[in-house]
Backbone as CSV, one residue per row, in Angstrom:
resi,resn,N_x,N_y,N_z,CA_x,CA_y,CA_z,C_x,C_y,C_z
1,MET,0.843,-1.189,0.000,0.000,0.000,0.000,0.881,1.242,0.000
2,ARG,0.661,2.110,-0.988,1.446,3.351,-1.101,0.482,4.527,-1.044
3,VAL,0.609,5.322,0.013,-0.354,6.387,0.310,0.382,7.703,0.474
4,LEU,-0.155,8.757,-0.140,0.353,10.092,0.171,-0.782,10.931,0.741
5,MET,-0.434,11.789,1.683,-1.418,12.566,2.427,-1.541,13.968,1.837
6,VAL,-2.791,14.413,1.663,-3.077,15.781,1.234,-4.045,16.370,2.249
7,ALA,-3.630,17.400,2.954,-4.493,17.937,4.014,-4.026,19.324,4.421
8,PRO,-4.953,20.171,4.844,-4.571,21.483,5.365,-3.960,21.354,6.754
9,PRO,-3.285,22.393,7.237,-2.742,22.365,8.592,-3.859,22.125,9.612
10,GLY,-3.605,21.212,10.552,-4.585,20.957,11.606,-5.580,19.860,11.299
11,ALA,-5.520,19.282,10.087,-6.489,18.237,9.722,-6.099,16.872,10.258
12,GLY,-4.848,16.739,10.715,-4.447,15.479,11.337,-3.689,14.530,10.433
13,LYS,-3.010,15.050,9.410,-2.333,14.128,8.491,-1.185,13.390,9.165
14,GLY,-0.489,14.028,10.096,0.579,13.337,10.807,0.035,12.192,11.654
15,THR,-1.063,12.461,12.369,-1.692,11.432,13.198,-2.186,10.271,12.350
16,GLN,-2.934,10.578,11.295,-3.493,9.516,10.460,-2.409,8.809,9.648
17,GLY,-1.381,9.535,9.244,-0.272,8.899,8.541,0.397,7.849,9.406
18,ALA,0.587,8.160,10.693,1.193,7.194,11.613,0.290,5.983,11.810
19,VAL,-1.029,6.206,11.871,-1.978,5.098,12.038,-1.904,4.159,10.831
20,ILE,-1.907,4.730,9.634,-1.848,3.922,8.415,-0.541,3.140,8.357
21,ALA,0.573,3.809,8.651,1.878,3.160,8.588,1.957,1.991,9.565
22,ALA,1.441,2.190,10.772,1.468,1.113,11.768,0.583,-0.055,11.339
23,HIS,-0.586,0.251,10.800,-1.529,-0.802,10.414,-0.969,-1.685,9.303
24,PHE,-0.356,-1.065,8.300,0.155,-1.824,7.158,1.637,-2.185,7.295
25,ASP,2.248,-1.769,8.412,3.672,-2.031,8.662,4.533,-1.521,7.514
26,ILE,4.342,-0.259,7.183,5.105,0.393,6.124,5.713,1.679,6.685
27,PRO,6.780,2.192,6.072,7.423,3.406,6.593,6.512,4.631,6.497
28,HIS,6.583,5.465,7.535,5.905,6.762,7.535,6.962,7.806,7.188
29,ILE,6.942,8.270,5.941,7.941,9.228,5.465,7.400,10.638,5.714
30,ALA,7.774,11.204,6.852,7.326,12.541,7.238,8.457,13.518,6.945
31,THR,8.297,14.333,5.919,9.420,15.132,5.431,9.921,16.148,6.458
32,GLY,9.017,16.723,7.244,9.453,17.678,8.255,10.378,17.037,9.273
33,ASP,10.006,15.843,9.749,10.848,15.110,10.707,12.184,14.734,10.077
34,LEU,12.150,14.318,8.805,13.381,13.925,8.133,14.341,15.100,7.981
35,LEU,13.796,16.254,7.603,14.651,17.432,7.448,15.290,17.813,8.783
36,ARG,14.485,17.799,9.852,15.033,18.136,11.177,16.100,17.132,11.597
37,ASP,15.897,15.855,11.265,16.872,14.825,11.621,18.183,15.041,10.871
38,HIS,18.110,15.355,9.588,19.325,15.593,8.806,20.086,16.812,9.333
39,VAL,19.345,17.857,9.702,19.995,19.058,10.256,20.678,18.713,11.571
40,ALA,19.996,17.958,12.436,20.554,17.606,13.744,21.801,16.735,13.604
41,ARG,21.805,15.838,12.601,22.960,14.945,12.402,24.039,15.568,11.535
42,ARG,23.772,16.759,11.025,24.725,17.501,10.194,25.220,16.661,9.019
43,THR,24.282,15.990,8.371,24.610,15.295,7.124,24.834,16.330,6.027
44,ASP,25.319,15.870,4.859,25.487,16.802,3.738,24.161,17.475,3.406
45,LEU,23.101,16.668,3.374,21.776,17.238,3.091,21.364,18.200,4.199
46,GLY,21.639,17.833,5.446,21.277,18.684,6.572,21.987,20.024,6.543
47,ARG,23.272,20.016,6.151,24.019,21.285,6.054,23.460,22.155,4.931
48,ALA,23.048,21.515,3.829,22.445,22.280,2.736,21.128,22.913,3.186
49,VAL,20.335,22.138,3.922,19.062,22.645,4.445,19.316,23.804,5.399
50,GLN,20.274,23.635,6.314,20.569,24.674,7.296,21.021,25.963,6.629
51,HIS,21.784,25.839,5.538,22.240,27.032,4.808,21.043,27.839,4.312
52,HIS,20.081,27.168,3.727,18.902,27.881,3.219,18.088,28.489,4.365
53,LEU,17.982,27.763,5.466,17.241,28.295,6.612,17.945,29.513,7.192
54,ASP,19.277,29.459,7.276,20.043,30.594,7.809,19.884,31.831,6.935
55,GLU,19.677,31.607,5.631,19.497,32.721,4.696,18.042,33.186,4.641
56,GLY,17.180,32.535,5.431,15.772,32.897,5.430,15.035,32.440,4.186
57,GLU,15.556,31.392,3.549,14.979,30.897,2.303,14.207,29.604,2.533
58,LEU,13.276,29.315,1.634,12.608,28.025,1.643,13.586,26.955,1.157
59,VAL,13.438,25.757,1.696,14.273,24.650,1.226,13.837,24.312,-0.202
60,PRO,14.752,24.319,-1.181,14.378,24.070,-2.574,13.718,22.699,-2.760
61,ASP,12.814,22.638,-3.723,12.116,21.386,-4.016,13.085,20.252,-4.286
62,ARG,14.169,20.534,-5.025,15.080,19.466,-5.410,15.685,18.768,-4.199
63,ILE,16.043,19.533,-3.168,16.605,18.935,-1.955,15.565,18.034,-1.287
64,VAL,14.344,18.542,-1.157,13.283,17.763,-0.503,12.981,16.500,-1.306
65,LEU,12.854,16.631,-2.617,12.490,15.486,-3.446,13.618,14.461,-3.519
66,ASP,14.874,14.899,-3.503,15.991,13.956,-3.463,15.944,13.148,-2.161
67,MET,15.625,13.817,-1.071,15.513,13.127,0.218,14.368,12.117,0.189
68,VAL,13.229,12.530,-0.368,12.078,11.634,-0.454,12.399,10.442,-1.352
69,ARG,13.079,10.693,-2.457,13.445,9.596,-3.362,14.272,8.544,-2.625
70,ALA,15.260,8.980,-1.844,16.095,8.036,-1.091,15.252,7.217,-0.113
71,GLU,14.275,7.870,0.526,13.413,7.153,1.467,12.508,6.165,0.736
72,MET,12.044,6.523,-0.451,11.199,5.619,-1.231,11.981,4.383,-1.675
73,VAL,13.253,4.568,-2.015,14.090,3.428,-2.387,14.196,2.462,-1.207
74,GLU,14.412,3.008,-0.003,14.509,2.162,1.187,13.182,1.480,1.506
75,ALA,12.075,2.134,1.136,10.744,1.584,1.446,10.323,0.488,0.479
76,ARG,11.078,0.330,-0.603,10.667,-0.603,-1.652,10.455,-2.018,-1.112
77,ASP,11.336,-2.460,-0.227,11.244,-3.821,0.298,10.252,-3.942,1.447
78,ARG,9.660,-2.837,1.859,8.702,-2.867,2.977,7.258,-2.939,2.496
79,GLY,7.049,-2.928,1.183,5.699,-3.084,0.650,4.904,-1.806,0.524
80,GLY,5.575,-0.657,0.642,4.847,0.596,0.454,5.361,1.701,1.347
81,TYR,4.557,2.756,1.484,4.952,3.906,2.290,3.727,4.775,2.552
82,VAL,3.850,5.637,3.544,2.924,6.751,3.745,3.758,8.018,3.647
83,LEU,3.426,8.868,2.698,4.199,10.090,2.464,3.432,11.285,3.034
84,ASP,4.072,11.984,3.951,3.422,13.051,4.715,4.322,14.284,4.680
85,GLY,3.840,15.342,4.030,4.616,16.584,3.995,4.876,17.092,2.592
86,VAL,4.883,16.216,1.635,4.929,16.567,0.214,3.949,15.652,-0.502
87,PRO,3.403,16.113,-1.608,3.671,17.385,-2.290,2.880,18.536,-1.675
88,ARG,3.453,19.722,-1.805,2.791,20.941,-1.339,2.376,21.844,-2.496
89,SER,2.676,21.429,-3.708,2.313,22.229,-4.890,2.140,21.276,-6.061
90,LEU,1.529,21.784,-7.129,1.320,20.948,-8.306,2.656,20.553,-8.937
91,SER,3.609,21.474,-8.958,4.910,21.141,-9.547,5.596,20.036,-8.745
92,GLN,5.501,20.089,-7.410,6.054,19.016,-6.582,5.348,17.701,-6.859
93,ALA,4.014,17.752,-6.999,3.243,16.532,-7.254,3.675,15.895,-8.570
94,GLN,3.889,16.704,-9.579,4.285,16.177,-10.882,5.695,15.601,-10.844
95,GLU,6.606,16.266,-10.131,7.966,15.742,-10.003,7.969,14.453,-9.181
96,LEU,7.152,14.408,-8.146,7.053,13.207,-7.322,6.521,12.032,-8.140
97,TYR,5.582,12.320,-9.037,5.032,11.281,-9.906,6.123,10.720,-10.825
98,LYS,6.984,11.588,-11.333,8.096,11.127,-12.181,9.033,10.210,-11.396
99,ILE,9.320,10.589,-10.149,10.169,9.757,-9.296,9.502,8.408,-9.058
100,GLY,8.206,8.435,-8.755,7.475,7.203,-8.512,7.476,6.279,-9.712
101,ARG,7.316,6.855,-10.890,7.327,6.032,-12.096,8.714,5.438,-12.341
102,GLU,9.738,6.240,-12.108,11.111,5.755,-12.283,11.390,4.566,-11.358
103,LEU,10.889,4.643,-10.129,11.126,3.596,-9.134,10.048,2.517,-9.158
104,GLU,9.037,2.697,-10.020,7.861,1.812,-10.050,7.196,1.772,-8.672
105,MET,7.049,2.974,-8.081,6.460,3.110,-6.756,5.514,4.302,-6.693
106,THR,4.739,4.520,-7.748,3.765,5.612,-7.708,2.722,5.331,-6.634
107,ALA,2.113,6.384,-6.127,1.125,6.238,-5.048,-0.104,5.478,-5.529
108,ASP,-0.627,4.603,-4.663,-1.896,3.926,-4.927,-3.074,4.833,-4.579
109,VAL,-2.885,5.637,-3.531,-3.964,6.466,-2.995,-3.415,7.825,-2.608
110,ALA,-4.126,8.883,-3.029,-3.893,10.220,-2.492,-5.017,10.483,-1.498
111,LEU,-4.699,10.435,-0.228,-5.711,10.541,0.827,-5.908,12.004,1.212
112,HIS,-7.099,12.513,0.922,-7.416,13.917,1.150,-8.265,14.049,2.411
113,LEU,-7.722,14.683,3.437,-8.454,14.939,4.675,-9.113,16.305,4.586
114,LYS,-10.437,16.315,4.571,-11.186,17.561,4.391,-11.684,18.081,5.739
115,ALA,-11.529,19.380,5.947,-12.023,20.013,7.176,-12.245,21.493,6.904
116,GLU,-13.201,22.082,7.626,-13.513,23.495,7.447,-12.493,24.368,8.168
117,ASP,-12.249,25.542,7.609,-11.233,26.436,8.174,-11.501,26.788,9.631
118,ASP,-12.753,27.049,9.989,-13.047,27.442,11.372,-12.623,26.359,12.364
119,GLU,-12.857,25.097,12.001,-12.456,23.996,12.875,-10.939,23.863,12.920
120,LEU,-10.297,24.051,11.788,-8.840,23.973,11.758,-8.207,25.070,12.602
121,ILE,-8.756,26.279,12.513,-8.252,27.393,13.322,-8.425,27.086,14.807
122,ARG,-9.588,26.543,15.169,-9.833,26.184,16.575,-8.799,25.173,17.063
123,ARG,-8.549,24.144,16.271,-7.587,23.110,16.662,-6.177,23.674,16.791
124,LEU,-5.771,24.484,15.815,-4.404,24.994,15.819,-4.176,26.001,16.938
125,LEU,-5.193,26.791,17.259,-5.065,27.712,18.394,-4.967,26.933,19.707
126,ALA,-5.750,25.861,19.820,-5.698,25.028,21.029,-4.321,24.375,21.156
127,ARG,-3.763,23.901,20.036,-2.429,23.296,20.065,-1.378,24.328,20.449
128,ALA,-1.505,25.544,19.900,-0.542,26.598,20.211,-0.566,26.949,21.695
129,ALA,-1.779,26.991,22.264,-1.890,27.287,23.696,-1.280,26.168,24.529
130,LEU,-1.517,24.928,24.119,-0.989,23.777,24.861,0.527,23.739,24.815
131,GLU,1.083,24.107,23.652,2.540,24.056,23.465,3.213,25.400,23.746
132,HIS,2.422,26.390,24.225,2.934,27.721,24.569,3.664,28.357,23.387
133,ARG,3.033,28.273,22.213,3.618,28.847,20.992,2.927,30.172,20.691
134,SER,3.497,31.246,21.205,2.869,32.562,21.046,2.943,33.062,19.611
135,ASP,3.875,32.499,18.797,4.017,32.950,17.414,2.931,32.363,16.509
136,ASP,2.215,31.333,16.975,1.179,30.687,16.168,-0.175,31.286,16.539
137,ASN,-0.397,32.537,16.129,-1.650,33.203,16.458,-2.639,33.061,15.299
138,GLU,-3.822,33.635,15.459,-4.861,33.428,14.454,-4.464,33.998,13.089
139,ALA,-3.806,35.142,13.083,-3.406,35.741,11.806,-2.421,34.838,11.062
140,VAL,-1.464,34.285,11.797,-0.477,33.378,11.192,-1.162,32.128,10.660
141,ILE,-2.087,31.583,11.447,-2.800,30.365,11.043,-3.633,30.621,9.792
142,ARG,-4.327,31.753,9.755,-5.132,32.071,8.566,-4.246,32.219,7.330
143,HIS,-3.052,32.781,7.507,-2.124,32.912,6.378,-1.702,31.528,5.887
144,ARG,-1.411,30.612,6.815,-1.029,29.241,6.432,-2.163,28.563,5.666
145,LEU,-3.383,28.771,6.112,-4.530,28.173,5.418,-4.726,28.793,4.036
146,ASP,-4.504,30.101,3.936,-4.600,30.757,2.623,-3.574,30.170,1.654
147,LEU,-2.360,29.941,2.144,-1.321,29.340,1.299,-1.728,27.936,0.864
148,TYR,-2.311,27.188,1.797,-2.763,25.832,1.452,-3.805,25.880,0.337
149,HIS,-4.805,26.744,0.496,-5.884,26.811,-0.497,-5.357,27.277,-1.860
150,THR,-4.390,28.180,-1.834,-3.885,28.742,-3.085,-2.880,27.836,-3.780
151,ILE,-1.952,27.273,-3.005,-0.818,26.557,-3.589,-0.994,25.037,-3.566
152,THR,-1.482,24.501,-2.441,-1.533,23.049,-2.292,-2.836,22.441,-2.777
153,HIS,-3.968,23.044,-2.444,-5.252,22.408,-2.736,-5.470,22.094,-4.215
154,PRO,-4.932,22.863,-5.160,-5.124,22.487,-6.575,-4.653,21.081,-6.935
155,ILE,-3.765,20.486,-6.134,-3.321,19.132,-6.463,-4.431,18.109,-6.239
156,VAL,-5.448,18.469,-5.450,-6.570,17.555,-5.216,-7.239,17.206,-6.554
157,ALA,-7.485,18.219,-7.374,-8.124,17.978,-8.675,-7.228,17.130,-9.570
158,TRP,-5.913,17.327,-9.474,-4.977,16.559,-10.300,-5.016,15.081,-9.912
159,TYR,-5.055,14.809,-8.599,-5.128,13.412,-8.158,-6.488,12.797,-8.483
160,ALA,-7.540,13.613,-8.431,-8.864,13.110,-8.814,-8.871,12.690,-10.279
161,LYS,-8.241,13.496,-11.115,-8.182,13.183,-12.542,-7.394,11.901,-12.790
162,ARG,-6.382,11.660,-11.971,-5.612,10.423,-12.096,-6.376,9.205,-11.564
163,GLY,-7.432,9.443,-10.786,-8.246,8.343,-10.292,-7.785,7.749,-8.980
164,ILE,-6.854,8.415,-8.275,-6.336,7.829,-7.035,-6.774,8.605,-5.783
165,LEU,-7.652,9.594,-5.953,-8.053,10.427,-4.819,-9.101,9.720,-3.962
166,VAL,-8.887,9.730,-2.638,-9.880,9.271,-1.667,-10.056,10.400,-0.652
167,SER,-11.261,10.945,-0.557,-11.531,12.071,0.339,-12.274,11.589,1.576
168,VAL,-11.840,12.068,2.737,-12.396,11.647,4.022,-12.715,12.885,4.851
169,ASP,-13.814,12.831,5.591,-14.213,13.918,6.481,-13.339,13.888,7.737
170,ALA,-12.475,14.903,7.896,-11.565,14.956,9.044,-12.091,15.834,10.161
171,MET,-13.370,16.195,10.110,-13.957,17.049,11.147,-14.277,16.260,12.411
172,ARG,-14.322,14.944,12.307,-14.721,14.098,13.430,-13.528,13.748,14.316
173,PRO,-13.756,13.096,15.454,-12.631,12.676,16.302,-11.645,11.808,15.535
174,ALA,-10.353,11.944,15.873,-9.294,11.279,15.117,-9.485,9.767,15.067
175,GLU,-9.955,9.166,16.148,-10.116,7.710,16.167,-11.142,7.258,15.131
176,ARG,-12.241,7.983,15.011,-13.262,7.616,14.035,-12.771,7.840,12.614
177,VAL,-12.037,8.927,12.405,-11.462,9.182,11.085,-10.517,8.043,10.712
178,GLY,-9.682,7.643,11.655,-8.730,6.569,11.405,-9.410,5.259,11.058
179,ARG,-10.499,4.939,11.757,-11.212,3.693,11.469,-11.767,3.703,10.048
180,GLN,-12.320,4.842,9.642,-12.881,4.922,8.296,-11.791,4.800,7.237
181,ILE,-10.656,5.456,7.476,-9.559,5.376,6.524,-9.087,3.933,6.362
182,LEU,-8.860,3.239,7.481,-8.354,1.867,7.401,-9.361,0.934,6.742
183,THR,-10.653,1.140,7.021,-11.681,0.334,6.374,-11.641,0.518,4.861
184,ALA,-11.541,1.779,4.435,-11.507,2.063,2.998,-10.259,1.480,2.346
185,LEU,-9.103,1.662,2.978,-7.862,1.173,2.388,-7.822,-0.347,2.329
186,GLU,-8.304,-0.998,3.385,-8.326,-2.464,3.377,-9.254,-2.978,2.277
187,THR,-10.383,-2.290,2.079,-11.317,-2.705,1.038,-10.730,-2.480,-0.354
188,MET,-9.969,-1.413,-0.499,-9.383,-1.091,-1.794,-8.197,-1.976,-2.149
189,ARG,-7.497,-2.471,-1.144,-6.211,-3.124,-1.388,-6.278,-4.216,-2.459
190,PRO,-7.231,-5.157,-2.407,-7.260,-6.176,-3.469,-7.609,-5.614,-4.846
191,LEU,-8.348,-4.492,-4.884,-8.719,-3.906,-6.171,-7.522,-3.282,-6.883
192,LEU,-6.548,-2.801,-6.099,-5.417,-2.087,-6.690,-4.629,-2.966,-7.648
193,GLN,-4.624,-4.272,-7.405,-3.857,-5.175,-8.256,-4.559,-5.454,-9.583
194,HIS,-5.862,-5.152,-9.645,-6.641,-5.546,-10.820,-7.189,-4.365,-11.614
195,VAL,-7.263,-3.193,-10.999,-7.828,-2.029,-11.683,-6.714,-1.022,-11.942
196,PRO,-6.312,-0.812,-13.191,-5.228,0.137,-13.466,-5.633,1.557,-13.107
197,GLU,-4.626,2.369,-12.831,-4.869,3.739,-12.368,-5.784,4.511,-13.306
198,HIS,-5.565,4.382,-14.625,-6.340,5.182,-15.577,-7.814,4.780,-15.614
199,ALA,-8.137,3.598,-15.066,-9.521,3.120,-15.094,-10.263,3.396,-13.796
200,ARG,-9.594,4.007,-12.819,-10.225,4.267,-11.520,-10.948,5.614,-11.520
201,GLU,-11.770,5.793,-10.486,-12.447,7.064,-10.263,-12.172,7.531,-8.845
202,PRO,-12.199,8.843,-8.599,-12.018,9.322,-7.220,-13.138,8.821,-6.323
203,ILE,-12.812,8.643,-5.050,-13.778,8.148,-4.060,-13.972,9.216,-2.993
204,ASP,-15.213,9.590,-2.743,-15.528,10.609,-1.735,-16.340,9.965,-0.622
205,LEU,-15.710,9.817,0.542,-16.369,9.212,1.693,-16.897,10.256,2.671
206,THR,-16.803,11.531,2.308,-17.189,12.578,3.263,-18.672,12.566,3.567
207,GLY,-19.488,12.020,2.670,-20.926,11.980,2.912,-21.360,10.867,3.833
208,LEU,-20.398,10.043,4.286,-20.748,8.906,5.134,-20.622,9.211,6.619
209,SER,-20.315,10.448,6.957,-20.049,10.767,8.361,-21.183,10.357,9.285
210,ALA,-22.408,10.671,8.900,-23.538,10.374,9.773,-23.732,8.872,9.921
211,ALA,-23.467,8.146,8.842,-23.700,6.712,8.868,-22.508,5.925,9.391
212,PHE,-21.341,6.576,9.481,-20.151,5.804,9.813,-20.239,5.220,11.213
213,GLY,-19.627,4.084,11.335,-19.786,3.276,12.539,-20.231,1.911,12.077
214,THR,-20.931,1.865,10.948,-21.242,0.618,10.270,-20.257,0.488,9.127
215,THR,-19.211,-0.323,9.315,-18.120,-0.342,8.349,-18.572,-0.864,7.000
216,ASP,-19.685,-1.620,6.947,-20.174,-2.101,5.661,-20.532,-0.940,4.742
217,THR,-20.945,0.185,5.322,-21.301,1.349,4.510,-20.102,1.845,3.729
218,ALA,-18.958,1.961,4.423,-17.744,2.411,3.751,-17.311,1.392,2.701
219,ARG,-17.422,0.100,3.041,-17.019,-0.927,2.082,-17.873,-0.863,0.821
220,ARG,-19.195,-0.644,1.012,-20.078,-0.593,-0.155,-19.721,0.579,-1.054
221,ALA,-19.367,1.734,-0.436,-19.021,2.917,-1.229,-17.781,2.657,-2.072
222,VAL,-16.771,2.029,-1.460,-15.542,1.753,-2.189,-15.789,0.725,-3.278
223,ARG,-16.591,-0.314,-2.973,-16.864,-1.335,-3.974,-17.642,-0.761,-5.151
224,THR,-18.544,0.173,-4.845,-19.305,0.802,-5.927,-18.388,1.525,-6.881
225,GLU,-17.427,2.296,-6.310,-16.481,3.012,-7.158,-15.619,2.029,-7.933
226,GLY,-15.223,0.921,-7.269,-14.409,-0.062,-7.951,-15.127,-0.720,-9.107
227,SER,-16.439,-0.970,-8.939,-17.209,-1.599,-10.012,-17.376,-0.661,-11.198
228,ARG,-17.419,0.649,-10.951,-17.521,1.608,-12.050,-16.268,1.573,-12.916
229,ALA,-15.119,1.324,-12.222,-13.872,1.270,-12.969,-13.838,0.036,-13.860
């Protein structure tokens, strides 16, 4: 199972990425953690990252994607991966797809966690208060969400067109969101071997929130989409 996470700040992609990775026993490739680890260990990549940070610059896509490529190579023998932190733009998504094709490890699922801005702001403000982060105020959070909607969210349509998008309602408690995700992925897993990417359709599970708790409902939705393919 090869999954990449698409979600706004505060939607829980780190939490759900860890749940998926543990369930399928596959690596959780969290780019933020990896970058911090390289900087702390002062690897060649870490020194390059630190140079850009010291200059007040964003870490270039090429550095991030080279790091992700190395992690994907290591994940090859583990049966998949969960990618959390990239892509953040359409250009990154397209470059990541080229890497995946080169390694024969393109994503099976682009998991889109959907949540309303007001709820995300509430969560992020609560986290900032808990962690005593005075720099993470409402204005900063709204700016981060604006960047997500402008730069990152357009990749959702691109993944939908490719047929690998699965959308989930992330407004609910994390445990319930996780159960729905795992139910959907487990149901999809046997289909992935038989339905080529170009023949698939995007799957939207966000309308199942009220009914969720009966896992057969989620299974039926995924099977319906699979039969259309």
